[in-house]
N, C-alpha and C positions, 0 to 999 in steps of 0.2 A: 345812580347818582349823577346828576348833570352839572353840578357846580364846577366851574373851572378855576375859581379863586380859593378853593379849599386847600389849606396848608397843613392842618393837623387832624389826625383821625385816631380816635381811641375806641377800642372795642373791649368790652367785658361781658361776653355773652356765651361763655362755655363753648366756644368754637372747637371742633375736633377735626382731625384730618379727613373725615368723610363728609364734611359740610359741602354742600353743592356750590360750585363756582358762582352761580347766580346769587347766592346768599351773600357772598362777600365781594364779588366783582373786583378782586384785588388788582389785576393788571390795569383796569380803568382808573381805579382810585389812585394808584401810585403815580399816575401821569402828572399830577399837580402837587402831591404831598411832599412836605419836607420832614414831617414827623409821623411815624406810625407806631402806635402802642397797642400791643395785643396781649398784655399781661393777664395772668390768672385764667388762661384758657387751657385747652387740651390739644394743641395742634400737633404735638409729637414730632418725630423725625420727618414724617411725610409732609406735614404742614410747613416745617422749616424748609424742606426742599422746594415746595411751591413758592414760598416767599423768595428764596434764593433765585429761583428761575426768573421770577418777575423782576428781580434787581439786576439781571444781566444787561438789560438795555435801559434801565432807569437812570436818569441823570439829575433827579431832583431831591431824592430822599437823603436827609442828613442824619436823622436820628431814628434808630430802630430798637424798639423795646420788646423783647420776647421773654421777659421774666416769668418764671413759674408756669412752664408750658410742657413739662414732661419731655423735654428734648434730651436725647442721649448723645453718645459720641457720633452716631451716624448723622444726626441733624447738624451737629457742630461742623462736621466735614462739609456738608452742603453749604453752610454759611461761609466757611473758610474758602471754599472753591470760588464763590462769587466775589470774595474780597480780592482775589487775584486780578480781577478785571474792573471791578467797581472803583471809581475814583471820586465818589461823592460822599459816601457815608463817613461821618466823623465820630458818631457815638453809637456803640453797640452794647446793649444790656442783655445778658443771658443769665442773670441772677436766678437762683432757686430752680435750677434744672439738674440734670444728672449726667453732665458730659464727661466727668471723670478725667483722669490723666490722659486717656487716649484722645478724647475730644479736645482737651486743652492743648495737646501737642499739635493738632490740626491748626488751631488758632495761632499758636506761637509760630509755627512754620510759615504761615502766610504773612504774618506781620514782619517777617524778615525782608519782605519785598514791598508790602503795602506802606505807602507814605502818607496816607490820608487819615486813618483812624487815630483820634486823640484821646478818646474815652472808652474804656472797656470794663464792663461789669461781669465778674464771674463768681460773685458771692454765692456760697452754699452750693458747691458743685462737686464735692468729693475729690478735691485736688490735694495731692500729697506733697511731701517734701521734694520728691523728684520733679513734680510739676513746677514747684517754686524755683528749682534750679534751672529749669528750661527758661522760665521767665527772666531769671537773672542773666542768663547767657544772652537772651534777646536784648535786654536793656543795655548791654555793652555796646551795641551797634545801632539800635533803634533810636531815632532822634525825633520821633513824632508823638509817642504816647505821653500824655500829660497826667491823666487820671487812671489809676488802676485799682480795682476793687477785688480783693481776694479774701474778703471776710468769710468767716464760718466755713473754713476748710480744715485741712489737717496737715499744714506744712511743717509744724513742729520746729524744734531748735535748728535742725539741719537746714530746712528750707529757709528759715529766718536768717541764718548765717549767710547763705548765698545771696539773698536779696540785700541784706545790709552791706555786704562787701561791695556789691555793684553800685550802691548808693554813694560810695566814696568818690566815684568819678562821674556818675550820671548827672547830666545837666539839663534834663528834660522833665522828669517826673516831679510834679508838684503836689499831688494828692495820692496817698497810698493807704488803703484800708486793709489791715491784717487782724481785725478784732476776732476773738474767739477762734484761735488757730493752734491751740496747744503749745504756744510758745512759752518757754520757761526762762530761767535766769541766764542760761548760756546765750540764747537768742537775743535777750534784752541787752546783754553786754555788748554784743556786736552792733546793735542799733545805737547804743550810746557812743561807741567809737565812731560810727559812720556820721552821726549828727555833729561831730566836732569838725568835720571837713566838708560835708555837703552844704552847698549854698543855694540849692534850688527848691528843696522840699519845703512846703508851707504847712501841710497837714498830714499827720501820721496817726492813724488809729490803731492802738494796741490794747484796747479795753477787753476785759473778759478772757485774758490769757492767764498764765501761771507765773507771773512775774512777782518776785518777792520784794520786800521793802528795800533791801540793800541795792538791788539792781535798778529798782525804780529811782532810787536816789542818784545813781550814776547817770541815768537818763536826764534827770533834772539838772545835774551838774553840767551835762553836755549842752543843755539848752542855754546855759549862761554864755556859751561860746557861739551859739547859733540863734540869733535873734529873729531869724526868718521863719522859724517854725512856730505857729500859733496854736496848735492843738496836738496833743499826744494822747 
């Protein structure tokens, strides 16, 4: 690929970690890219490592989408390691992988020092309530993250409580996706309380949880106090 004005590159070709470098030519491609989308491939942890290695010296890529790529905790660690030195990437999508709580912890730990990433997608990654608690702890000090997608995980009421509690004081997160997370009435009650004081959140997704009518009404009542939220 010889184009020097290429800014976006999208691949949907069942790439796996054993694909030959000449097939992808990633280091050369990344020299001019601002967006790289490799969703629905099979790069796995080894492929994630190769991409992370290429990003160590890259200063152009802003958006990296590795959704649905069979990436486990090991791959998440490689991505987290490069985020310690990369100061360009603002959007990272790891949706529909299997990083779990261990991989999520690698990401959370690096975000305590990374001040560039604003959008993070970890939808469908087997993250539990403990993982949600780590994110809540992160959001007490992180002032960069604006969009956080934790949909289709297993954070439950305990994880929801931790996140809701930090939203009382967080002034950065504007979009939060927690749909299909086994959140029940207890978790919903904490979100209702948080919405009465939070002035930053504009979009909160809580669909496909286990929230009953009464607690849904409490959330609706809280929205009367918070005109900034336009979707729940």
